[in-house]
C-alpha positions in Angstrom: 0.0 0.0 0.0 1.0 3.5 -0.6 2.0 5.6 2.2 -0.3 8.5 3.0 1.1 11.9 2.2 -0.3 13.4 5.3 -0.4 12.4 8.9 -3.5 12.2 10.9 -3.3 13.7 14.3 -4.2 10.8 16.4 -6.9 8.6 14.9 -9.4 11.5 14.8 -10.7 11.8 11.2 -12.5 15.1 12.1 -9.3 17.0 12.5 -7.6 18.5 9.5 -4.5 16.6 8.5 -1.1 18.2 8.6 0.4 18.4 5.2 4.0 17.6 4.8 6.2 20.4 4.0 7.3 19.9 0.4 10.1 22.0 -1.2 8.8 21.1 -4.7 5.4 22.6 -3.9 7.0 25.7 -2.6 9.1 26.1 -5.8 6.1 25.5 -8.1 4.2 28.0 -6.1 7.0 30.5 -6.4 7.3 29.8 -10.2 3.5 30.3 -10.5 3.8 33.6 -8.7 6.7 34.7 -10.9 4.8 33.7 -14.0 1.7 35.6 -12.8 3.9 38.7 -12.0 5.6 38.5 -15.4 2.2 38.2 -17.1 0.8 41.1 -15.2 3.8 43.2 -16.0 3.7 42.2 -19.7 0.0 43.0 -19.8 0.5 46.4 -18.1 3.4 47.2 -20.6 1.1 46.2 -23.5 -1.6 48.5 -22.2 0.8 51.3 -21.7 2.1 50.8 -25.3 -1.5 50.8 -26.6 -2.3 54.0 -24.7 0.9 55.7 -26.0 0.0 54.7 -29.6 -3.5 55.9 -29.2 -2.3 59.2 -27.7 0.1 59.6 -30.6 -2.5 58.8 -33.2 -4.9 61.3 -31.6 -2.1 63.9 -31.6 -1.5 63.3 -35.3 -5.2 63.5 -36.1 -5.5 66.7 -34.1 -2.4 68.2 -35.8 -3.8 67.3 -39.3 -7.2 68.7 -38.3 -5.5 72.0 -37.1 -3.4 72.2 -40.3 -6.5 71.6 -42.5 -8.5 74.2 -40.5 -5.7 76.7 -40.9 -5.4 76.0 -44.7 -9.2 76.4 -45.1 -9.1 79.7 -43.1 -6.3 80.9 -45.3 -8.3 79.9 -48.4 -11.3 81.7 -47.1 -9.2 84.9 -46.6 -7.8 84.6 -50.1 -11.3 84.2 -51.5 -12.4 87.2 -49.5 -9.6 89.2 -51.0 -10.6 88.1 -54.5 -14.2 89.2 -53.8 -12.8 92.6 -52.5 -10.7 93.0 -55.6 -13.6 92.2 -57.9 -15.8 94.6 -55.9 -13.2 97.3 -56.4 -13.1 96.6 -60.1 -16.8 96.9 -60.4 -16.8 100.1 -58.2 -14.1 101.6 -60.4 -16.0 100.9 -63.6 -19.2 102.3 -62.1 -17.4 105.5 -60.9 -15.9 106.1 -64.3 -19.0 105.3 -66.2 -21.2 107.3 -63.8 -19.0 110.4 -63.3 -17.1 110.6 -66.6 -18.3 108.6 -69.5 -21.9 109.6 -69.4 -21.2 113.2 -68.6 -18.5 113.5 -71.1 -20.5 111.8 -73.8 -23.5 114.0 -73.0 -21.4 117.2 -73.2 -19.7 116.0 -76.5 -23.0 115.2 -78.1 -24.5 118.5 -76.9 -21.5 120.3 -78.3 -21.6 118.5 -81.6 -25.3 119.3 -81.8 -24.8 122.9 -81.0 -21.9 123.1 -83.5 -24.2 121.7 -86.2 -26.9 124.2 -85.3 -24.4 127.1 -85.4 -23.1 125.9 -88.8 -26.6 125.6 -90.0 -27.5 129.2 -89.0 -24.4 130.5 -90.6 -23.0 131.9 -87.3 -19.4 133.1 -87.1 -16.4 130.8 -86.9 -15.2 132.2 -83.6 -18.1 130.6 -81.8 -17.5 127.4 -83.6 -13.9 127.4 -82.4 -15.0 127.7 -78.8 -17.4 124.8 -79.1 -14.7 122.7 -80.9 -12.3 123.6 -78.0 -14.7 122.4 -75.4 -15.3 119.2 -77.3 -11.6 118.6 -77.6 -11.2 119.2 -73.8 -13.9 116.7 -73.1 -12.3 114.2 -75.4 -8.9 114.7 -73.6 -10.6 114.2 -70.3 -12.3 111.1 -71.6 -8.9 109.7 -72.9 -7.2 110.5 -69.5 -9.9 108.7 -67.6 -9.7 105.8 -69.9 -5.9 105.6 -69.4 -6.3 105.8 -65.6 -9.1 103.2 -65.7 -7.1 100.8 -67.8 -4.0 101.1 -65.6 -6.1 100.6 -62.4 -7.9 97.6 -64.0 -4.6 96.1 -65.1 -3.2 96.4 -61.5 -6.4 94.8 -60.1 -6.2 92.0 -62.6 -2.6 91.3 -61.7 -3.6 91.2 -58.0 -6.5 88.9 -58.9 -4.2 86.5 -60.8 -1.8 86.4 -57.7 -4.8 85.7 -55.5 -6.0 82.9 -57.7 -2.6 81.3 -57.7 -2.4 81.5 -53.9 -6.0 80.1 -53.6 -5.2 77.2 -55.9 -2.1 76.4 -53.9 -4.0 76.5 -50.6 -6.8 74.3 -52.0 -4.2 71.9 -53.4 -2.6 71.7 -50.0 -6.0 70.9 -48.4 -6.7 68.2 -51.0 -3.3 66.7 -50.6 -3.5 66.6 -46.8 -6.9 65.0 -47.0 -5.5 62.2 -49.2 -2.7 61.4 -46.8 
């Protein structure tokens, strides 16, 4: 028969037996504790790594979002500048047409009509010279305004072209960042 691994205290079966002290059991228990500790440490390290990766990914997303937002804000500013430039172009045209072109054309036509009337009535040439002089002054004024207008419009067009290039660049950056 096999020998029992525990001793009974007396012959009383109601008392807990005393287990023999076994070094192998203690080593196994110690190994199990070490394995559990190693596993816990490894799991904690894995969790820390996942947290760091998550935090880094969130930082990258936030940075990309901020860059996109800044690019869009810059694009909106450029578009606003374009609108302002176009508004200035229209305002300039309206000012010239309203203050110069119609007035000058009206005066020129009136002068031509008056000249024709004077010629028709056979009035003297001195009066015709005065009317011709006023007509020539109005024509000079009209030509000066036209030159100023064309120069101003050319400057505005150059600015508009620069704004378009800047806007296209900003929008390309946004599209490129969204594709990354």
